[in-house]
KEDRENBA-836670 format. One record per residue (C-alpha): residue number from 1; chain; x, y, z. Coordinates in nm, 2 decimals, decimal comma, always signed. Each point is the difference from the previous one (the first is absolute). Layout:
<atoms>
 num cadena     px     py     pz
 NUM      A      X      Y      Z
...
</atoms>
This chain:
<atoms>
 num cadena     px     py     pz
   1      A +11,05 +11,75  +6,35
   2      A  -0,36  +0,00  +0,10
   3      A  -0,12  +0,06  +0,39
   4      A  -0,18  -0,37  +0,03
   5      A  -0,22  -0,12  +0,25
   6      A  +0,16  -0,30  +0,14
   7      A  +0,11  -0,10  +0,37
   8      A  +0,38  +0,03  +0,01
   9      A  +0,00  -0,27  +0,27
  10      A  -0,18  -0,22  -0,20
  11      A  +0,24  -0,04  -0,26
  12      A  +0,35  +0,04  +0,28
  13      A  -0,22  -0,40  +0,11
  14      A  +0,00  -0,22  -0,25
  15      A  -0,07  -0,31  +0,17
  16      A  -0,30  +0,14  +0,17
  17      A  -0,20  -0,32  +0,12
  18      A  -0,36  -0,10  -0,19
  19      A  -0,22  -0,28  +0,16
  20      A  -0,30  -0,09  -0,12
  21      A  -0,40  +0,08  +0,11
  22      A  -0,17  -0,20  +0,30
  23      A  -0,20  -0,26  -0,15
  24      A  -0,21  -0,19  +0,25
  25      A  +0,01  -0,02  +0,38
  26      A  +0,27  +0,01  +0,24
  27      A  +0,06  -0,05  +0,36
  28      A  +0,25  +0,20  +0,18
  29      A  +0,08  +0,12  +0,32
  30      A  +0,01  +0,35  -0,10
  31      A  -0,09  +0,20  -0,33
  32      A  +0,19  +0,34  -0,08
  33      A  -0,18  +0,26  -0,22
  34      A  +0,24  +0,19  -0,22
  35      A  +0,37  -0,07  -0,09
  36      A  +0,18  +0,34  +0,08
  37      A  +0,22  +0,06  +0,27
  38      A  -0,25  -0,11  +0,29
  39      A  -0,12  -0,26  -0,17
  40      A  +0,29  -0,18  -0,06
  41      A  +0,16  +0,05  +0,33
  42      A  -0,25  -0,11  +0,15
  43      A  -0,06  -0,30  -0,20
  44      A  +0,42  -0,08  +0,02
  45      A  +0,00  +0,05  +0,42
  46      A  -0,30  -0,20  +0,02
  47      A  +0,16  -0,30  -0,19
  48      A  +0,30  +0,01  +0,16
  49      A  -0,28  -0,06  +0,35
  50      A  -0,10  -0,30  -0,16
  51      A  -0,35  +0,12  -0,15
  52      A  -0,14  -0,07  -0,33
  53      A  -0,03  +0,30  -0,20
  54      A  -0,17  +0,09  -0,36
  55      A  +0,07  +0,34  -0,11
  56      A  -0,28  +0,17  -0,25
  57      A  +0,09  +0,25  -0,25
  58      A  -0,25  +0,23  -0,21
  59      A  +0,34  +0,03  -0,29
  60      A  +0,30  -0,11  +0,04
  61      A  +0,21  +0,08  +0,33
  62      A  +0,17  +0,31  +0,02
  63      A  -0,31  +0,12  -0,25
  64      A  -0,07  +0,31  +0,23
  65      A  +0,17  +0,20  +0,24
  66      A  +0,25  -0,21  +0,11
  67      A  +0,18  -0,07  -0,34
  68      A  -0,05  +0,40  -0,07
  69      A  +0,14  +0,09  +0,30
  70      A  +0,32  +0,26  +0,03
  71      A  +0,15  -0,27  +0,15
  72      A  +0,14  +0,21  +0,32
  73      A  +0,05  -0,23  +0,25
  74      A  -0,08  +0,27  +0,26
  75      A  +0,00  -0,01  +0,38
  76      A  -0,33  +0,16  +0,22
  77      A  -0,27  +0,18  -0,14
  78      A  -0,06  +0,31  -0,15
  79      A  -0,10  +0,12  +0,31
  80      A  +0,26  +0,07  +0,22
  81      A  +0,06  -0,22  +0,31
  82      A  -0,04  +0,24  +0,34
  83      A  -0,38  +0,08  -0,24
  84      A  -0,05  -0,36  -0,02
  85      A  +0,07  -0,06  +0,36
  86      A  -0,24  +0,28  +0,11
  87      A  -0,28  -0,14  -0,23
  88      A  -0,04  -0,33  +0,07
  89      A  +0,15  +0,03  +0,38
  90      A  +0,34  -0,13  +0,06
  91      A  +0,00  -0,35  +0,05
  92      A  -0,19  -0,08  -0,27
  93      A  +0,20  +0,35  -0,21
  94      A  +0,30  -0,17  +0,09
  95      A  -0,04  -0,31  -0,12
  96      A  -0,12  +0,11  -0,32
  97      A  +0,30  +0,24  -0,02
  98      A  +0,24  -0,34  +0,12
  99      A  -0,14  -0,25  -0,24
 100      A  +0,01  +0,28  -0,32
 101      A  +0,30  +0,09  +0,10
 102      A  +0,15  -0,35  +0,01
 103      A  -0,17  -0,04  -0,39
 104      A  +0,30  +0,00  -0,20
 105      A  +0,17  -0,24  +0,17
 106      A  -0,29  -0,25  -0,05
 107      A  -0,02  +0,06  -0,32
 108      A  +0,41  -0,04  -0,05
 109      A  -0,03  -0,30  +0,19
 110      A  -0,31  -0,19  -0,23
 111      A  +0,26  +0,12  -0,32
 112      A  +0,29  -0,12  +0,17
 113      A  -0,18  -0,36  +0,12
 114      A  -0,17  -0,08  -0,36
 115      A  +0,22  +0,17  -0,18
 116      A  -0,17  +0,24  -0,21
 117      A  +0,14  +0,16  -0,27
 118      A  -0,16  +0,35  +0,04
 119      A  +0,27  +0,23  -0,05
 120      A  +0,03  +0,08  +0,35
 121      A  +0,20  +0,30  +0,15
 122      A  +0,09  +0,01  +0,34
 123      A  +0,12  +0,41  +0,07
 124      A  -0,28  +0,16  +0,08
 125      A  -0,27  +0,28  -0,12
 126      A  +0,00  +0,37  -0,04
 127      A  -0,26  +0,21  +0,16
 128      A  +0,07  +0,34  -0,21
 129      A  -0,09  +0,36  +0,17
 130      A  -0,14  +0,16  -0,30
 131      A  -0,06  +0,34  +0,21
 132      A  +0,11  +0,13  +0,36
 133      A  -0,30  -0,10  +0,19
 134      A  +0,09  -0,37  -0,18
 135      A  +0,32  +0,03  +0,12
 136      A  -0,14  +0,06  +0,35
 137      A  -0,26  -0,33  -0,01
 138      A  +0,28  -0,16  -0,09
 139      A  +0,24  +0,08  +0,29
 140      A  -0,30  -0,08  +0,20
 141      A  +0,04  -0,34  -0,14
 142      A  +0,32  -0,02  +0,05
 143      A  +0,00  +0,05  +0,38
 144      A  -0,29  -0,22  +0,09
 145      A  +0,13  -0,29  -0,18
 146      A  +0,32  +0,06  +0,12
 147      A  -0,19  +0,00  +0,34
 148      A  -0,10  -0,37  -0,09
 149      A  +0,31  -0,08  -0,06
 150      A  -0,03  -0,01  -0,41
 151      A  +0,33  +0,03  -0,27
 152      A  -0,10  +0,28  -0,09
 153      A  +0,20  +0,37  -0,14
 154      A  -0,13  +0,32  -0,13
 155      A  +0,28  +0,10  -0,24
 156      A  +0,00  +0,36  -0,12
 157      A  +0,28  +0,21  -0,20
 158      A  +0,20  -0,17  -0,27
 159      A  -0,05  -0,36  +0,17
 160      A  -0,38  +0,06  -0,12
 161      A  +0,12  +0,11  -0,32
 162      A  +0,21  -0,29  -0,03
 163      A  -0,21  -0,24  +0,15
 164      A  -0,35  +0,14  -0,24
 165      A  +0,17  +0,10  -0,30
 166      A  -0,16  +0,33  +0,04
 167      A  +0,07  +0,34  +0,15
 168      A  -0,39  +0,09  +0,02
 169      A  -0,01  -0,25  +0,26
 170      A  +0,11  +0,18  +0,36
 171      A  -0,03  -0,25  +0,18
 172      A  -0,08  -0,37  +0,03
 173      A  -0,10  -0,30  +0,29
 174      A  +0,20  -0,32  -0,07
 175      A  -0,12  -0,29  +0,15
 176      A  +0,26  -0,30  -0,01
 177      A  -0,26  -0,26  +0,06
 178      A  -0,18  +0,08  -0,33
 179      A  +0,04  -0,10  -0,38
 180      A  -0,08  -0,08  -0,35
 181      A  -0,14  -0,28  -0,20
 182      A  -0,18  -0,14  -0,35
 183      A  -0,36  -0,02  +0,19
 184      A  -0,09  -0,21  -0,28
 185      A  +0,25  -0,24  +0,09
 186      A  -0,05  +0,01  +0,38
 187      A  -0,36  -0,11  -0,13
 188      A  +0,12  -0,28  -0,22
 189      A  +0,30  -0,10  +0,27
 190      A  -0,30  -0,04  +0,30
 191      A  -0,27  -0,21  -0,27
 192      A  +0,27  -0,21  -0,08
 193      A  +0,09  -0,11  +0,36
 194      A  -0,33  -0,03  +0,07
 195      A  -0,02  -0,22  -0,32
 196      A  +0,31  -0,20  +0,16
 197      A  -0,15  -0,04  +0,32
 198      A  -0,26  -0,15  -0,07
 199      A  -0,27  +0,22  -0,02
 200      A  -0,25  +0,03  -0,32
 201      A  -0,06  +0,31  -0,21
 202      A  -0,23  +0,11  -0,22
 203      A  +0,00  +0,28  -0,27
 204      A  -0,28  +0,16  -0,20
 205      A  -0,22  -0,12  +0,31
 206      A  -0,24  +0,28  +0,06
 207      A  -0,22  -0,03  +0,34
 208      A  -0,39  +0,02  -0,09
 209      A  -0,13  -0,12  +0,34
 210      A  +0,14  -0,08  +0,40
 211      A  -0,22  -0,11  +0,23
 212      A  +0,00  -0,25  +0,31
 213      A  -0,11  -0,35  -0,03
 214      A  -0,03  -0,14  +0,32
 215      A  +0,41  -0,06  +0,18
 216      A  +0,16  +0,13  -0,32
 217      A  +0,00  +0,32  -0,26
 218      A  -0,11  -0,06  -0,38
 219      A  +0,18  +0,23  -0,23
 220      A  -0,12  -0,03  -0,33
 221      A  +0,08  +0,10  -0,41
 222      A  -0,16  -0,06  -0,27
 223      A  +0,13  -0,36  -0,07
 224      A  +0,11  -0,12  +0,39
 225      A  -0,01  +0,07  +0,38
 226      A  +0,26  -0,05  +0,25
 227      A  -0,15  -0,12  +0,32
 228      A  +0,21  +0,16  +0,31
 229      A  -0,01  +0,02  +0,38
 230      A  +0,16  +0,33  +0,00
 231      A  +0,03  +0,28  -0,29
 232      A  +0,22  +0,27  -0,06
 233      A  -0,14  +0,28  -0,24
 234      A  +0,34  +0,18  -0,11
 235      A  -0,15  +0,17  -0,32
 236      A  +0,04  +0,36  +0,11
 237      A  -0,04  +0,29  -0,22
 238      A  -0,09  -0,28  -0,29
 239      A  -0,30  -0,17  +0,18
 240      A  -0,24  -0,06  -0,27
 241      A  -0,38  -0,10  +0,04
 242      A  -0,23  +0,03  +0,24
 243      A  +0,05  -0,34  +0,21
 244      A  +0,14  +0,24  +0,24
 245      A  +0,00  +0,31  +0,21
 246      A  +0,36  +0,07  -0,02
 247      A  +0,05  +0,27  -0,29
 248      A  -0,30  +0,23  +0,18
 249      A  +0,28  +0,05  +0,22
 250      A  +0,27  +0,16  -0,15
 251      A  -0,02  +0,25  -0,32
 252      A  +0,24  -0,06  -0,33
 253      A  +0,25  +0,25  -0,05
 254      A  +0,28  -0,09  -0,28
 255      A  +0,38  +0,05  -0,04
 256      A  +0,19  +0,01  -0,33
 257      A  +0,37  -0,04  -0,11
 258      A  +0,18  +0,07  -0,28
 259      A  +0,34  -0,16  -0,09
 260      A  +0,26  +0,08  -0,25
 261      A  +0,22  -0,19  -0,22
 262      A  +0,37  -0,13  +0,21
 263      A  +0,19  +0,28  +0,06
 264      A  +0,37  -0,07  +0,03
 265      A  +0,19  +0,27  -0,05
 266      A  +0,23  +0,22  +0,27
 267      A  -0,27  +0,26  +0,04
 268      A  -0,27  -0,28  +0,07
 269      A  +0,22  -0,17  +0,31
 270      A  -0,09  +0,29  +0,17
 271      A  -0,30  -0,04  +0,07
 272      A  -0,09  -0,18  +0,33
 273      A  +0,36  -0,17  -0,04
 274      A  +0,00  -0,22  +0,33
 275      A  -0,35  -0,18  -0,12
 276      A  -0,23  +0,13  +0,15
 277      A  -0,37  +0,11  -0,05
 278      A  -0,14  +0,33  +0,05
 279      A  -0,34  +0,15  +0,10
 280      A  -0,06  +0,41  +0,10
 281      A  -0,19  +0,15  +0,24
 282      A  -0,21  +0,17  -0,23
 283      A  -0,39  -0,02  +0,04
 284      A  -0,02  -0,21  -0,33
 285      A  +0,21  -0,23  +0,06
 286      A  +0,27  -0,08  -0,25
 287      A  +0,28  -0,25  -0,04
 288      A  +0,34  -0,03  -0,14
 289      A  +0,21  -0,31  -0,04
 290      A  +0,20  -0,20  -0,27
 291      A  -0,01  -0,38  -0,11
 292      A  +0,28  -0,27  -0,04
 293      A  +0,04  +0,11  -0,35
 294      A  +0,06  +0,38  +0,03
 295      A  -0,35  +0,11  -0,05
 296      A  -0,14  +0,30  +0,20
 297      A  -0,35  -0,04  +0,09
 298      A  -0,22  +0,30  +0,09
 299      A  -0,36  -0,02  +0,20
 300      A  -0,26  +0,15  +0,17
 301      A  -0,35  +0,02  +0,12
 302      A  -0,25  -0,04  -0,30
 303      A  -0,15  -0,20  -0,25
 304      A  +0,23  -0,02  -0,28
 305      A  -0,28  -0,19  -0,23
 306      A  -0,21  +0,29  +0,00
 307      A  +0,29  +0,21  -0,13
 308      A  +0,15  -0,02  -0,33
 309      A  +0,32  -0,06  -0,06
 310      A  +0,14  +0,36  -0,17
 311      A  -0,10  +0,12  +0,39
 312      A  +0,15  -0,28  +0,16
 313      A  +0,32  +0,08  -0,15
 314      A  -0,05  +0,36  +0,04
 315      A  -0,02  -0,09  +0,35
 316      A  +0,27  -0,23  +0,00
 317      A  +0,27  +0,25  -0,19
 318      A  -0,10  +0,27  +0,23
 319      A  +0,09  -0,19  +0,32
 320      A  +0,31  -0,14  -0,15
 321      A  +0,13  +0,34  -0,12
 322      A  -0,05  +0,23  +0,37
 323      A  +0,16  -0,34  +0,18
 324      A  +0,26  -0,10  -0,25
 325      A  +0,04  +0,25  -0,26
 326      A  +0,38  -0,10  -0,06
 327      A  -0,18  -0,30  -0,18
 328      A  +0,01  +0,02  -0,40
 329      A  -0,33  -0,06  -0,14
 330      A  -0,24  -0,30  +0,15
 331      A  -0,18  -0,26  -0,21
 332      A  -0,30  -0,15  +0,23
 333      A  -0,06  -0,39  -0,09
 334      A  -0,30  -0,07  +0,19
 335      A  -0,30  +0,08  +0,23
 336      A  -0,22  -0,16  +0,21
 337      A  -0,27  +0,08  +0,32
 338      A  -0,04  -0,22  +0,31
 339      A  -0,32  +0,00  +0,25
 340      A  +0,01  +0,13  +0,36
 341      A  -0,25  -0,05  +0,23
 342      A  +0,03  +0,36  +0,22
 343      A  -0,21  +0,02  +0,35
 344      A  -0,07  +0,39  +0,12
 345      A  +0,25  -0,05  +0,27
 346      A  +0,27  -0,16  -0,16
 347      A  -0,02  -0,30  +0,24
 348      A  -0,05  -0,35  -0,12
 349      A  -0,28  -0,24  +0,12
 350      A  -0,07  -0,33  +0,11
 351      A  -0,26  -0,18  -0,02
 352      A  -0,17  -0,33  +0,19
 353      A  -0,36  +0,00  -0,15
 354      A  -0,07  -0,33  +0,14
 355      A  +0,19  -0,32  +0,15
 356      A  +0,27  -0,10  -0,21
 357      A  -0,06  +0,28  -0,26
 358      A  +0,27  +0,27  +0,02
 359      A  +0,07  +0,31  -0,24
 360      A  +0,23  +0,30  -0,03
 361      A  -0,07  +0,33  -0,21
 362      A  +0,19  +0,34  -0,04
 363      A  +0,34  -0,02  -0,06
 364      A  +0,02  +0,35  -0,12
 365      A  +0,29  -0,05  -0,22
 366      A  +0,25  -0,26  +0,26
 367      A  -0,07  -0,33  -0,19
 368      A  +0,33  -0,18  +0,03
 369      A  +0,09  +0,00  +0,31
 370      A  -0,39  +0,04  +0,18
 371      A  -0,12  -0,24  -0,22
 372      A  +0,32  -0,25  +0,07
 373      A  -0,05  +0,04  +0,40
 374      A  -0,35  -0,01  -0,02
 375      A  -0,05  -0,31  -0,14
 376      A  +0,24  -0,17  +0,21
 377      A  -0,27  +0,19  +0,27
 378      A  -0,26  -0,18  -0,10
 379      A  +0,16  -0,35  -0,03
 380      A  +0,10  -0,01  +0,37
 381      A  -0,27  +0,12  +0,09
 382      A  -0,24  -0,24  -0,19
 383      A  +0,23  -0,31  +0,10
 384      A  +0,04  +0,11  +0,41
 385      A  -0,32  +0,23  +0,02
 386      A  +0,24  +0,26  +0,19
 387      A  -0,08  +0,37  -0,10
 388      A  +0,33  +0,12  +0,13
 389      A  +0,14  -0,14  -0,36
 390      A  -0,25  +0,32  -0,14
 391      A  +0,19  +0,31  -0,03
 392      A  -0,32  +0,20  +0,06
 393      A  -0,33  -0,17  +0,15
 394      A  -0,25  -0,10  -0,19
 395      A  -0,29  +0,29  -0,13
 396      A  -0,34  +0,01  -0,05
 397      A  -0,10  +0,03  -0,38
 398      A  -0,12  +0,34  -0,09
 399      A  -0,10  +0,07  -0,34
 400      A  +0,14  +0,37  -0,08
 401      A  -0,27  +0,26  -0,14
 402      A  +0,08  +0,13  -0,32
 403      A  +0,25  -0,24  -0,14
 404      A  -0,01  +0,10  -0,34
 405      A  +0,00  +0,36  +0,02
 406      A  +0,32  -0,02  +0,28
 407      A  +0,23  -0,15  -0,31
 408      A  -0,16  +0,23  -0,25
 409      A  +0,09  +0,32  +0,20
 410      A  +0,34  -0,15  +0,08
 411      A  +0,06  -0,08  -0,43
 412      A  -0,12  +0,32  -0,06
 413      A  +0,24  +0,19  +0,32
 414      A  +0,32  -0,21  -0,18
 415      A  -0,07  +0,07  -0,36
 416      A  +0,00  +0,39  +0,08
 417      A  +0,35  -0,08  +0,21
 418      A  +0,15  -0,19  -0,32
 419      A  -0,09  +0,32  -0,23
 420      A  +0,13  +0,26  +0,20
 421      A  +0,31  -0,21  -0,02
 422      A  -0,06  +0,04  -0,34
 423      A  -0,03  +0,29  -0,05
 424      A  +0,26  +0,10  +0,28
 425      A  -0,26  +0,18  +0,22
 426      A  +0,10  -0,27  +0,25
 427      A  +0,32  -0,25  +0,04
</atoms>
C-alpha cells in the first residue's frame, strides 16, 4: 500500500458538519473569525452566556491546525512552571499555570456536557526522556508540578518500560491530568454544540476586510458581512490576507505525522498499553501515540508536505525500529502536516488592538487545551470586561522581523535532523 497524503482524523470523523458560505449582511453581538479550538470554544461559551454569535471559517471547521493536531490533551506549557512564574512574575505566572494546569479538565467537561464522540482517553500523557539530560529535566518538572499539587509521577525502570513499551526510554513523566482525543472529532463536536446553542456558522467565508463602522465592527467576506459589537480573531497560524496584523506576530512552523495501518497483534499491544499519548525531550520534538483502531502514529516537527513519501516512510521505519524493534514490518497508511504559530520565547500572545477586538497567536504546538482555555477566557472577558478572566495580560502587537527567514531556518534544521535519523547518525 503506498503512503498517501490524507489526514487520519478526517477519515475517522465522518460526521463533520458542513455550513453554507456567508451571503448578505447579518448582525450579531460577537463575530468569531476561525472555527478551530479557540474560535469554537469562544463561540460556545459566549452562546452559553446569551450572546448572539456568528463564526466565519475560511474553509471548514477544523481544517487548519486544530484538525491536524496530534490530539494530546496536555496540561501546562512546554516551559516549566517555575520558569513561567519567573518570566511573568508570580501573580501572572501562577494564574497562567493554574488555568493551563486545569485545561484538560475543561476539555473533558465540554466533551461530557455536549456528548462529543472524539475517542477521548483520560489516562494521562507520558513525557519521555530520550537521554540523561532529558531525565534530569523531567525530574525537575515533576518536583515543580508536585509542589503545585499536580498528580504527576516520574516512571523509571520496569514501570517506565511497561508504560511506554520500549527499553530505549529510561524515564517518563506521567501526567494524570491529561489525555488524548481525535482533534477533528473534538472540533466538529464543538461546532455542533455552537449550532445547537443557536450560533450561526459559515464555511468557505474568507475574511477580506475588518473595519470600524460607528459603534460596530464590520467583518467582510466576498459575498457578505457581519456587523458585531465585538470580534474574536482566532485564526492563529492559518490567518489569511492583509486585513489584520496578526500574522506578522508569529512565524509559521510545521508538524507532520505518519500513521500505520491498524496493528492488533500481541506485540503491538505492548506499545503504550495504558492508552496514553507521548512526546519526548528532544530539541526536535517527536510524538508517539495510538488511535482507537490500534494504529501507531509517529510525528515530528517539520513540513511533511515538502518531503517525498519515501523519506517519510524511511523516517517512520527508523523511529519504529529504534523504539519498538519487536514489531514485524509496519505498513504505513497515511501522512499529513499541520501549521503551528511559533513565537521566539515559546509563549502565546493575547492582543486587544482596539476596544471590542481581541486576538491570540503563538500556541507553539499546544492547541487542544490552550485554545480551549483562551476561547473561554475571551468569552468571559467580552461578557464581563474583567481582565482577570484572561490567563495573561494583553500585549501590544509587535511584528516580528525576519518571519520568513526564521521559518526557513527552523525547517532546514528539522530536515537535517530527520535525515540524520534516517542515516542512523542520530536518533
